[in-house]
DSSP file (Angstrom, degrees, kcal/mol; ACC not computed):
  #  RESIDUE AA STRUCTURE BP1 BP2  ACC     N-H-->O    O-->H-N    N-H-->O    O-->H-N    TCO  KAPPA ALPHA  PHI   PSI    X-CA   Y-CA   Z-CA
    1    1 A X              0   0    0      0, 0.0     2,-0.2     0, 0.0     0, 0.0   0.000 360.0 360.0 360.0 131.9   -0.1    0.0    0.0
    2    2 A X        -     0   0    0      1,-0.1     2,-0.5    91,-0.0     0, 0.0  -0.569 360.0-107.0 -91.5 151.3    1.5    3.4   -1.0
    3    3 A X        -     0   0    0     -2,-0.2     2,-0.4    90,-0.1    90,-0.1  -0.726  35.6-164.2 -83.5 127.7    1.4    6.4    1.3
    4    4 A X  E     -a   93   0A   0     -2,-0.5    90,-1.3    88,-0.5     2,-0.6  -0.940  13.2-141.3-115.4 125.9   -1.1    9.0    0.1
    5    5 A X  E     -a   94   0A   0     -2,-0.4     2,-0.5    88,-0.1    90,-0.2  -0.763  20.0-142.0 -89.2 128.3   -1.1   12.7    1.4
    6    6 A X        +     0   0    0     88,-2.1     2,-0.3    -2,-0.6    87,-0.0  -0.788  23.6 175.8 -92.7 126.0   -4.7   13.8    1.9
    7    7 A X    >   -     0   0    0     -2,-0.5     3,-1.6    89,-0.0     4,-0.2  -0.679  15.0-160.0-127.2  74.9   -5.3   17.5    0.9
    8    8 A X  T 3  S+     0   0    0     -2,-0.3    -2,-0.0     1,-0.3    87,-0.0  -0.330  78.4   5.7 -57.9 128.4   -9.1   18.2    1.2
    9    9 A X  T 3> S+     0   0    0     -2,-0.1     4,-2.2     3,-0.1    -1,-0.3   0.750  81.5 145.5  76.5  22.8  -10.1   21.2   -0.8
   10   10 A X  H <> S+     0   0    0     -3,-1.6     4,-2.5     1,-0.2     5,-0.2   0.926  72.6  50.4 -61.6 -47.7   -6.6   21.7   -2.4
   11   11 A X  H  > S+     0   0    0      1,-0.2     4,-1.7    -4,-0.2    -1,-0.2   0.842 108.3  50.8 -60.5 -34.0   -8.1   22.9   -5.6
   12   12 A X  H  > S+     0   0    0     -3,-0.2     4,-2.6     2,-0.2    -1,-0.2   0.876 110.6  51.2 -74.2 -35.5  -10.3   25.5   -3.9
   13   13 A X  H  X S+     0   0    0     -4,-2.2     4,-2.6     1,-0.2    -2,-0.2   0.931 110.2  48.6 -66.3 -39.1   -7.1   26.8   -2.0
   14   14 A X  H  X S+     0   0    0     -4,-2.5     4,-1.8     1,-0.2    -1,-0.2   0.870 112.6  48.5 -65.9 -36.5   -5.3   27.1   -5.2
   15   15 A X  H  X S+     0   0    0     -4,-1.7     4,-2.7     2,-0.2    -2,-0.2   0.872 109.8  50.7 -63.6 -45.6   -8.2   29.0   -6.6
   16   16 A X  H  X S+     0   0    0     -4,-2.6     4,-3.7     1,-0.2     5,-0.3   0.939 109.1  52.9 -64.6 -45.1   -8.5   31.2   -3.6
   17   17 A X  H  X S+     0   0    0     -4,-2.6     4,-2.6    -5,-0.2    -1,-0.2   0.937 108.7  49.5 -54.2 -45.7   -4.7   32.0   -3.9
   18   18 A X  H  X S+     0   0    0     -4,-1.8     4,-1.9     1,-0.2    -1,-0.2   0.938 111.6  48.3 -65.9 -41.5   -5.1   33.0   -7.6
   19   19 A X  H  X S+     0   0    0     -4,-2.7     4,-2.2     1,-0.2     3,-0.3   0.937 113.2  46.6 -61.7 -42.4   -8.0   35.3   -6.8
   20   20 A X  H  X S+     0   0    0     -4,-3.7     4,-1.8     1,-0.2    -1,-0.2   0.920 111.1  54.5 -68.1 -32.1   -6.2   37.0   -3.9
   21   21 A X  H  < S+     0   0    0     -4,-2.6    -1,-0.2    -5,-0.3    -2,-0.2   0.830 113.5  41.0 -62.4 -34.8   -3.1   37.3   -6.3
   22   22 A X  H  < S+     0   0    0     -4,-1.9    -1,-0.2    -3,-0.3    -2,-0.2   0.857 124.2  32.1 -79.4 -37.7   -5.2   39.1   -9.0
   23   23 A X  H  < S+     0   0    0     -4,-2.2     2,-0.2    -5,-0.2    -2,-0.2   0.494 104.3  70.9-111.3  -3.6   -7.3   41.4   -6.9
   24   24 A X  S  < S-     0   0    0     -4,-1.8     5,-0.1    -5,-0.3     0, 0.0  -0.660  88.6 -74.0-111.1 174.5   -5.2   42.4   -3.7
   25   25 A X     >  -     0   0    0     -2,-0.2     4,-1.9     1,-0.1     3,-0.4   0.116  51.5 -91.1 -65.6 177.3   -2.3   44.6   -3.3
   26   26 A X  H  > S+     0   0    0      1,-0.2     4,-2.0     2,-0.2     5,-0.1   0.810 123.1  54.5 -61.4 -33.8    1.3   43.8   -4.3
   27   27 A X  H  > S+     0   0    0      2,-0.2     4,-2.2     1,-0.2    -1,-0.2   0.946 109.5  47.1 -62.7 -46.4    2.2   42.3   -0.8
   28   28 A X  H  > S+     0   0    0     -3,-0.4     4,-2.0     1,-0.2    -2,-0.2   0.891 111.6  51.8 -64.7 -38.6   -0.7   39.8   -0.9
   29   29 A X  H  X S+     0   0    0     -4,-1.9     4,-0.9     2,-0.2    -1,-0.2   0.821 108.7  51.9 -69.9 -31.6    0.3   38.9   -4.6
   30   30 A X  H  X S+     0   0    0     -4,-2.0     4,-0.7     1,-0.2     3,-0.5   0.945 110.9  47.1 -66.5 -44.5    4.0   38.3   -3.3
   31   31 A X  H >< S+     0   0    0     -4,-2.2     3,-0.9     1,-0.2    -2,-0.2   0.873 109.8  52.1 -68.9 -35.4    2.7   36.0   -0.6
   32   32 A X  H 3< S+     0   0    0     -4,-2.0    -1,-0.2     1,-0.3    -2,-0.2   0.760 110.1  50.6 -73.4 -21.9    0.4   34.1   -3.0
   33   33 A X  H 3< S+     0   0    0     -4,-0.9    -1,-0.3    -3,-0.5    -2,-0.2   0.609  93.3  96.4 -95.3 -10.3    3.5   33.6   -5.3
   34   34 A X  S << S-     0   0    0     -3,-0.9     2,-0.4    -4,-0.7    68,-0.1  -0.441  93.7 -91.7 -75.7 153.5    5.6   32.2   -2.4
   35   35 A X        +     0   0    0     -2,-0.1     2,-0.4    66,-0.1    -1,-0.1  -0.535  53.2 178.4 -73.5 131.0    6.0   28.5   -1.9
   36   36 A X        -     0   0    0     -2,-0.4    65,-0.2    -4,-0.1     3,-0.1  -0.994  22.0-175.4-135.0 118.1    3.2   27.5    0.5
   37   37 A X  S    S-     0   0    0     63,-3.2     2,-0.3    -2,-0.4    64,-0.2   0.782  71.4  -7.4 -92.6 -23.0    2.6   24.0    1.7
   38   38 A X        -     0   0    0     62,-1.1     2,-0.5    59,-0.1    64,-0.3  -0.985  60.4-128.7-160.2 163.7   -0.6   24.5    3.8
   39   39 A X        -     0   0    0     -2,-0.3     3,-0.1    62,-0.1    64,-0.1  -0.941  20.9-132.9-130.2 113.9   -2.8   27.3    5.1
   40   40 A X        -     0   0    0     -2,-0.5     2,-0.3     1,-0.1    17,-0.1  -0.211  27.8-109.6 -55.4 142.1   -3.8   27.7    8.7
   41   41 A X        -     0   0    0     15,-0.4    15,-2.5    14,-0.0     2,-0.4  -0.565  40.2-167.3 -75.7 133.9   -7.4   28.4    9.6
   42   42 A X  E     -B   55   0B   0     -2,-0.3     2,-0.4    13,-0.2    13,-0.2  -0.992  14.0-166.3-132.5 136.4   -7.9   31.9   10.9
   43   43 A X  E     -B   54   0B   0     11,-2.4    11,-3.5    -2,-0.4     2,-0.5  -0.925   6.1-166.5-109.4 137.8  -10.8   33.7   12.7
   44   44 A X  E     +B   53   0B   0     -2,-0.4     2,-0.3     9,-0.2     9,-0.2  -0.989   9.9 176.8-127.9 134.3  -10.9   37.4   13.1
   45   45 A X  E     -B   52   0B   0      7,-2.0     7,-2.8    -2,-0.5     2,-0.5  -0.893  22.3-131.2-130.5 156.0  -13.3   39.1   15.4
   46   46 A X  E     -B   51   0B   0     -2,-0.3     5,-0.2     5,-0.2     2,-0.2  -0.951  21.8-176.6-117.2 128.8  -13.9   42.7   16.4
   47   47 A X        -     0   0    0      3,-3.4     3,-0.0    -2,-0.5     0, 0.0  -0.519  45.7 -91.2-106.9-177.3  -14.2   43.8   20.0
   48   48 A X  S    S+     0   0    0      1,-0.2     3,-0.1    -2,-0.2    -1,-0.0   0.860 121.6  18.7 -63.2 -35.4  -14.9   47.2   21.3
   49   49 A X  S    S+     0   0    0      1,-0.1    82,-2.9    81,-0.0     2,-0.3   0.373 128.3  16.8-119.6   1.1  -11.2   48.3   21.6
   50   50 A X  E     - C   0 130B   0     80,-0.3    -3,-3.4    61,-0.1     2,-0.4  -0.993  62.5-117.3-162.1 169.2   -9.5   45.9   19.4
   51   51 A X  E     -BC  46 129B   0     78,-2.7    78,-3.1    -2,-0.3     2,-0.5  -0.919  29.9-152.0-109.5 141.2   -9.5   43.3   16.6
   52   52 A X  E     -BC  45 128B   0     -7,-2.8    -7,-2.0    -2,-0.4     2,-0.6  -0.954   5.0-161.7-123.7 124.2   -8.4   39.7   17.5
   53   53 A X  E     -BC  44 127B   0     74,-2.8    74,-2.4    -2,-0.5     2,-0.5  -0.881   7.1-170.3 -96.7 116.8   -6.8   37.3   15.1
   54   54 A X  E     -BC  43 126B   0    -11,-3.5   -11,-2.4    -2,-0.6     2,-0.5  -0.948   2.8-173.4-115.4 124.5   -6.9   33.7   16.0
   55   55 A X  E     -BC  42 125B   0     70,-2.4    70,-2.8    -2,-0.5     2,-0.8  -0.962  21.3-137.2-125.3 125.0   -4.9   31.3   13.9
   56   56 A X  E     + C   0 124B   0    -15,-2.5   -15,-0.4    -2,-0.5    68,-0.2  -0.633  38.4 154.7 -76.8 108.6   -4.9   27.5   14.4
   57   57 A X    >   +     0   0    0     66,-2.5     3,-1.5    -2,-0.8    66,-0.1  -0.361  14.5 176.4-133.5  56.4   -1.3   26.4   14.1
   58   58 A X  T 3   +     0   0    0      1,-0.2     3,-0.1    64,-0.1    65,-0.1  -0.349  66.6  23.0 -69.1 143.9   -0.9   23.1   16.0
   59   59 A X  T 3  S+     0   0    0      1,-0.3     2,-0.5    21,-0.0    22,-0.4   0.473  94.0 115.2  85.0  -0.6    2.4   21.4   15.9
   60   60 A X    <   -     0   0    0     -3,-1.5    -1,-0.3    20,-0.1     2,-0.2  -0.876  63.0-131.3-104.8 130.9    4.3   24.5   15.1
   61   61 A X    >   -     0   0    0     -2,-0.5     3,-1.4    18,-0.3    18,-0.2  -0.497  18.2-121.5 -72.6 146.9    6.8   25.8   17.7
   62   62 A X  G >  S+     0   0    0      1,-0.3     3,-1.2    -2,-0.2    -1,-0.1   0.822 114.0  59.7 -60.4 -28.2    6.6   29.4   18.7
   63   63 A X  G 3  S+     0   0    0      1,-0.3    -1,-0.3     3,-0.0    -2,-0.0   0.685  98.6  60.2 -71.3 -17.5   10.2   29.9   17.6
   64   64 A X  G <  S+     0   0    0     -3,-1.4    15,-1.1    15,-0.0     2,-0.4   0.150  88.4  93.1 -91.9  15.9    9.1   28.7   14.1
   65   65 A X  E <   -E   78   0C   0     -3,-1.2     2,-0.4    13,-0.2    13,-0.2  -0.862  53.8-169.9-114.9 143.1    6.7   31.6   13.7
   66   66 A X  E     -E   77   0C   0     11,-2.5    11,-2.5    -2,-0.4     2,-0.5  -0.961   6.4-178.0-133.5 112.7    7.7   35.0   12.1
   67   67 A X  E     +E   76   0C   0     -2,-0.4     2,-0.3     9,-0.2     9,-0.2  -0.969  10.2 169.2-118.0 125.1    5.2   37.8   12.4
   68   68 A X  E     -E   75   0C   0      7,-2.6     7,-2.7    -2,-0.5     2,-0.4  -0.890  24.1-151.3-134.0 161.0    5.9   41.1   10.8
   69   69 A X  E     +E   74   0C   0     -2,-0.3     2,-0.4     5,-0.2     5,-0.2  -0.973  24.9 158.9-132.6 119.2    4.1   44.4   10.0
   70   70 A X  E >   -E   73   0C   0      3,-1.9     3,-2.0    -2,-0.4    -2,-0.0  -0.994  69.3 -11.6-140.3 136.5    5.1   46.4    7.0
   71   71 A X  T 3  S-     0   0    0     -2,-0.4     3,-0.1     1,-0.3    -1,-0.1   0.877 128.5 -52.8  46.9  48.4    3.1   49.1    5.1
   72   72 A X  T 3  S+     0   0    0      1,-0.2    35,-2.9    34,-0.1     2,-0.6   0.703 111.0 123.0  62.6  21.8   -0.1   48.0    7.0
   73   73 A X  E <   -EF  70 106C   0     -3,-2.0    -3,-1.9    33,-0.2     2,-0.4  -0.956  50.0-154.9-120.1 110.5    0.3   44.5    6.1
   74   74 A X  E     -EF  69 105C   0     31,-3.1    31,-2.5    -2,-0.6     2,-0.4  -0.744  16.0-167.7 -83.0 128.0    0.4   41.9    8.9
   75   75 A X  E     -EF  68 104C   0     -7,-2.7    -7,-2.6    -2,-0.4     2,-0.5  -0.985  11.4-168.4-126.8 133.5    2.3   38.8    7.8
   76   76 A X  E     +EF  67 103C   0     27,-2.8    27,-2.6    -2,-0.4     2,-0.3  -0.979  14.9 174.7-118.7 121.5    2.4   35.5    9.6
   77   77 A X  E     +EF  66 102C   0    -11,-2.5   -11,-2.5    -2,-0.5     2,-0.3  -0.907   9.7 136.0-122.5 155.3    4.9   33.0    8.4
   78   78 A X  E     -EF  65 101C   0     23,-1.8    23,-2.1    -2,-0.3     2,-0.4  -0.996  35.2-125.2-179.2 176.6    5.9   29.6    9.7
   79   79 A X  E     - F   0 100C   0    -15,-1.1     2,-0.6    -2,-0.3   -18,-0.3  -0.975   3.2-154.8-147.6 131.0    6.7   26.1    9.3
   80   80 A X  E     - F   0  99C   0     19,-2.3    19,-3.2    -2,-0.4     2,-0.2  -0.896  27.3-156.9-100.8 122.7    5.5   22.7   10.7
   81   81 A X        -     0   0    0     -2,-0.6     2,-0.4   -22,-0.4    -2,-0.0  -0.606   6.6-137.8 -99.5 161.5    8.4   20.1   10.4
   82   82 A X        -     0   0    0     -2,-0.2     2,-0.6    16,-0.1     5,-0.0  -0.936  25.7-111.9-115.9 138.2    7.9   16.4   10.3
   83   83 A X    >>  -     0   0    0     -2,-0.4     3,-2.2     1,-0.1     4,-0.6  -0.663  21.8-144.9 -71.8 115.2   10.3   14.2   12.2
   84   84 A X  G >4 S+     0   0    0     -2,-0.6     3,-0.6     1,-0.3     4,-0.3   0.773  98.9  61.1 -62.9 -22.9   12.3   12.3    9.5
   85   85 A X  G 34 S+     0   0    0      1,-0.2    -1,-0.3     2,-0.2     3,-0.3   0.706 104.3  48.7 -72.7 -19.2   12.4    9.2   11.8
   86   86 A X  G X4 S+     0   0    0     -3,-2.2     3,-1.6     1,-0.2    -1,-0.2   0.592  87.3  92.6 -90.8  -9.0    8.5    9.1   11.6
   87   87 A X  T << S+     0   0    0     -4,-0.6    -1,-0.2    -3,-0.6    -2,-0.2   0.814 102.7  18.0 -60.0 -33.9    8.6    9.4    7.8
   88   88 A X  T 3  S+     0   0    0     -4,-0.3     2,-1.3    -3,-0.3    -1,-0.3  -0.023  84.4 128.0-123.4  27.0    8.6    5.7    7.2
   89   89 A X  S <  S-     0   0    0     -3,-1.6    -1,-0.1     1,-0.1    -2,-0.1  -0.275  92.2 -77.9 -92.2  52.2    7.4    4.5   10.4
   90   90 A X  S    S+     0   0    0     -2,-1.3     2,-0.2     1,-0.2    -1,-0.1   0.750  71.1 167.7  63.8  28.8    4.5    2.3    9.0
   91   91 A X        -     0   0    0     -5,-0.2    -1,-0.2     1,-0.1     3,-0.1  -0.537  24.2-171.5 -73.4 139.6    1.9    4.9    8.2
   92   92 A X  S    S+     0   0    0      1,-0.4   -88,-0.5    -2,-0.2     2,-0.3   0.690  75.0   6.1 -94.7 -32.5   -0.9    3.9    6.1
   93   93 A X  E     -a    4   0A   0    -90,-0.1     2,-0.5   -87,-0.0    -1,-0.4  -0.983  58.7-159.2-154.4 138.1   -2.3    7.5    5.6
   94   94 A X  E     +a    5   0A   0    -90,-1.3   -88,-2.1    -2,-0.3    -3,-0.0  -0.971  20.9 159.8-128.7 116.2   -1.1   10.9    6.5
   95   95 A X        +     0   0    0     -2,-0.5     2,-0.5   -90,-0.2   -87,-0.1   0.666  49.4  93.1-102.0 -28.1   -3.6   13.7    6.7
   96   96 A X  S    S-     0   0    0    -89,-0.0     2,-0.1     1,-0.0   -89,-0.0  -0.609  73.8-137.0 -77.4 121.9   -1.8   16.3    8.9
   97   97 A X        -     0   0    0     -2,-0.5     2,-0.3   -92,-0.0   -59,-0.1  -0.361  20.1-166.6 -79.4 162.3    0.0   18.7    6.5
   98   98 A X        +     0   0    0    -61,-0.1     2,-0.2    -2,-0.1   -17,-0.2  -0.903  36.6  57.9-141.9 166.2    3.5   19.8    7.1
   99   99 A X  E    S-F   80   0C   0    -19,-3.2   -19,-2.3    -2,-0.3     2,-0.2  -0.674  83.0 -20.3 108.7-161.4    5.8   22.6    5.7
  100  100 A X  E     -F   79   0C   0    -21,-0.3   -63,-3.2    -2,-0.2   -62,-1.1  -0.557  49.0-177.4 -87.7 152.3    5.7   26.4    5.3
  101  101 A X  E     -F   78   0C   0    -23,-2.1   -23,-1.8   -65,-0.2     2,-0.3  -0.874   7.9-166.1-134.2 164.2    2.6   28.6    5.3
  102  102 A X  E     -F   77   0C   0    -64,-0.3     2,-0.4    -2,-0.3   -25,-0.2  -0.925   5.4-178.1-153.4 133.0    2.2   32.4    4.9
  103  103 A X  E     -F   76   0C   0    -27,-2.6   -27,-2.8    -2,-0.3     2,-0.3  -0.988   7.9-167.4-130.3 139.2   -1.0   34.4    5.8
  104  104 A X  E     -F   75   0C   0     -2,-0.4     2,-0.3   -29,-0.2   -29,-0.2  -0.961   5.1-174.4-128.1 147.5   -1.2   38.2    5.1
  105  105 A X  E     -F   74   0C   0    -31,-2.5   -31,-3.1    -2,-0.3     2,-0.5  -0.988  19.6-137.8-143.1 129.1   -3.8   40.7    6.4
  106  106 A X  E     -F   73   0C   0     -2,-0.3     2,-0.3   -33,-0.2   -33,-0.2  -0.791  25.5-142.4 -84.6 130.8   -4.2   44.4    5.5
  107  107 A X        -     0   0    0    -35,-2.9     2,-0.1    -2,-0.5     4,-0.0  -0.669  12.6-114.5 -87.9 146.3   -4.9   46.4    8.4
  108  108 A X    >   -     0   0    0     -2,-0.3     3,-0.8     1,-0.1    -1,-0.1  -0.353  27.8-113.6 -74.4 163.5   -7.3   49.4    8.5
  109  109 A X  T 3  S+     0   0    0      1,-0.2    -1,-0.1    -2,-0.1   -37,-0.0   0.657 107.9  75.0 -71.1 -18.7   -5.9   52.9    9.3
  110  110 A X  T 3  S+     0   0    0      2,-0.1    22,-2.6    24,-0.1     2,-0.3   0.119  77.0  99.4 -84.5  22.5   -7.8   52.9   12.6
  111  111 A X  B <  S-G  131   0D   0     -3,-0.8     2,-1.0    20,-0.3    20,-0.3  -0.853  75.5-124.5-116.1 156.0   -5.4   50.5   14.4
  112  112 A X    >   -     0   0    0     18,-3.1     3,-1.2    -2,-0.3    18,-0.4  -0.810  27.4-178.2 -89.9  88.5   -2.5   51.2   16.8
  113  113 A X  G >  S+     0   0    0     -2,-1.0     3,-0.6     1,-0.2    -1,-0.2   0.638  78.1  65.4 -68.3 -13.7    0.3   49.4   15.0
  114  114 A X  G 3  S+     0   0    0      1,-0.2    -1,-0.2    -3,-0.1    -2,-0.0   0.719 105.1  44.8 -74.3 -28.5    2.7   50.3   17.9
  115  115 A X  G <  S+     0   0    0     -3,-1.2    15,-0.2    15,-0.1     2,-0.2   0.105  73.4 137.7-116.9  19.2    0.7   48.1   20.4
  116  116 A X    <   -     0   0    0     -3,-0.6     2,-0.3    13,-0.1    13,-0.2  -0.490  33.2-170.4 -61.3 131.6    0.1   44.9   18.4
  117  117 A X  E     -D  128   0B   0     11,-2.2    11,-1.7    -2,-0.2     2,-0.4  -0.854   8.9-160.8-123.5 161.8    0.6   42.0   20.7
  118  118 A X  E     -D  127   0B   0     -2,-0.3     2,-0.3     9,-0.2     9,-0.2  -0.993   6.9-178.1-146.5 134.3    0.8   38.1   20.1
  119  119 A X  E     -D  126   0B   0      7,-3.1     7,-3.8    -2,-0.4     2,-0.5  -0.994  12.3-155.7-136.8 151.5    0.5   35.2   22.2
  120  120 A X  E     +D  125   0B   0     -2,-0.3     2,-0.4     5,-0.2     5,-0.2  -0.950  23.6 162.2-130.1 109.0    0.8   31.5   21.4
  121  121 A X  E >   -D  124   0B   0      3,-2.5     3,-2.1    -2,-0.5    -2,-0.1  -0.982  66.5 -15.5-135.0 132.4   -1.1   29.0   23.6
  122  122 A X  T 3  S-     0   0    0     -2,-0.4    -1,-0.1     1,-0.3   -64,-0.1   0.841 127.5 -50.6  47.6  41.3   -2.0   25.3   22.9
  123  123 A X  T 3  S+     0   0    0      1,-0.2   -66,-2.5   -63,-0.1     2,-0.5   0.653 114.5 116.5  73.6  17.5   -1.3   25.6   19.1
  124  124 A X  E <   -CD  56 121B   0     -3,-2.1    -3,-2.5   -68,-0.2     2,-0.5  -0.987  53.3-153.7-120.3 121.1   -3.5   28.8   18.8
  125  125 A X  E     -CD  55 120B   0    -70,-2.8   -70,-2.4    -2,-0.5     2,-0.5  -0.787  12.4-167.7 -93.9 121.5   -1.8   32.1   17.8
  126  126 A X  E     -CD  54 119B   0     -7,-3.8    -7,-3.1    -2,-0.5     2,-0.5  -0.964   3.6-170.7-116.3 131.3   -3.7   35.1   19.1
  127  127 A X  E     -CD  53 118B   0    -74,-2.4   -74,-2.8    -2,-0.5     2,-0.6  -0.974   8.0-155.5-124.7 118.3   -2.9   38.5   17.8
  128  128 A X  E     -CD  52 117B   0    -11,-1.7   -11,-2.2    -2,-0.5     2,-0.6  -0.827   8.5-174.3 -95.1 121.8   -4.3   41.6   19.4
  129  129 A X  E     -C   51   0B   0    -78,-3.1   -78,-2.7    -2,-0.6   -13,-0.1  -0.885  18.0-145.6-123.3 100.9   -4.5   44.6   17.2
  130  130 A X  E     -C   50   0B   0     -2,-0.6   -18,-3.1   -18,-0.4   -80,-0.3  -0.314  12.0-129.3 -68.2 145.1   -5.8   47.7   19.3
  131  131 A X  B     -G  111   0D   0    -82,-2.9     2,-0.3   -20,-0.3   -20,-0.3  -0.523  19.7-162.6 -84.3 160.5   -7.9   50.3   17.7
  132  132 A X        -     0   0    0    -22,-2.6     2,-0.1    -2,-0.2     3,-0.0  -0.959  31.4 -85.8-134.3 160.1   -7.3   53.9   17.9
  133  133 A X        -     0   0    0     -2,-0.3     2,-0.2     1,-0.1     3,-0.1  -0.349  41.7-120.2 -67.7 130.0   -9.4   56.9   17.3
  134  134 A X        -     0   0    0      1,-0.1     2,-0.1    -2,-0.1    -1,-0.1  -0.555  37.7-101.5 -66.5 138.2   -9.8   58.0   13.7
  135  135 A X        -     0   0    0     -2,-0.2     2,-0.2     1,-0.1    -1,-0.1  -0.352  37.1-126.9 -61.6 129.1   -8.5   61.5   13.3
  136  136 A X        -     0   0    0     -2,-0.1     2,-0.1     1,-0.1    -1,-0.1  -0.548  26.3-107.7 -74.1 138.3  -11.5   64.0   13.1
  137  137 A X        -     0   0    0     -2,-0.2     2,-0.4     1,-0.0    -1,-0.1  -0.446  42.3-167.2 -63.4 144.7  -11.6   66.4   10.2
  138  138 A X        -     0   0    0     -2,-0.1     2,-0.3    -3,-0.0    -3,-0.0  -0.970  20.0-113.2-137.6 153.4  -10.7   69.9   11.2
  139  139 A X        -     0   0    0     -2,-0.4     2,-0.6     1,-0.0     0, 0.0  -0.676  23.7-155.5 -87.4 132.7  -11.0   73.4    9.5
  140  140 A X        -     0   0    0     -2,-0.3     2,-0.1     2,-0.0    -1,-0.0  -0.949  11.2-140.5-106.7 119.1   -7.9   75.2    8.7
  141  141 A X        -     0   0    0     -2,-0.6     2,-0.5     1,-0.0     0, 0.0  -0.386   9.3-131.9 -79.4 153.6   -8.1   78.8    8.4
  142  142 A X              0   0    0      1,-0.1    -1,-0.0    -2,-0.1    -2,-0.0  -0.911 360.0 360.0-102.5 125.7   -6.2   80.8    5.7
  143  143 A X              0   0    0     -2,-0.5    -1,-0.1     0, 0.0    -2,-0.0   0.350 360.0 360.0 -93.2 360.0   -4.3   83.7    7.1
């Protein structure tokens, strides 16, 4: 019996990557073109004072995560490795994916980028993105 890697919805993931590459900014297009083996599930919720991004990344060590912010684009990169000794240890089927991933999110202008925080507990990455007041329009008088 040969080992088969199960990738449900892989065609839909490829389609989604292509749509993102075509319609979003250059940063998202760059991420879509990078080699990516899997895509972690992400929930984003809005609270009164902040946005919360939760990503399911089980099996990834916190030191294997790279979170950056550039030009209002939050990028999460990482890699889930597989133990080479387990590679041929009698598996009949492997559904848990491994390899690198990249997720990018464009942040609104109304967030405080200096106060973004991240925590990683039980395989769930939580990124807190505090809101800040949008500047009010003001009248400027001509002298």
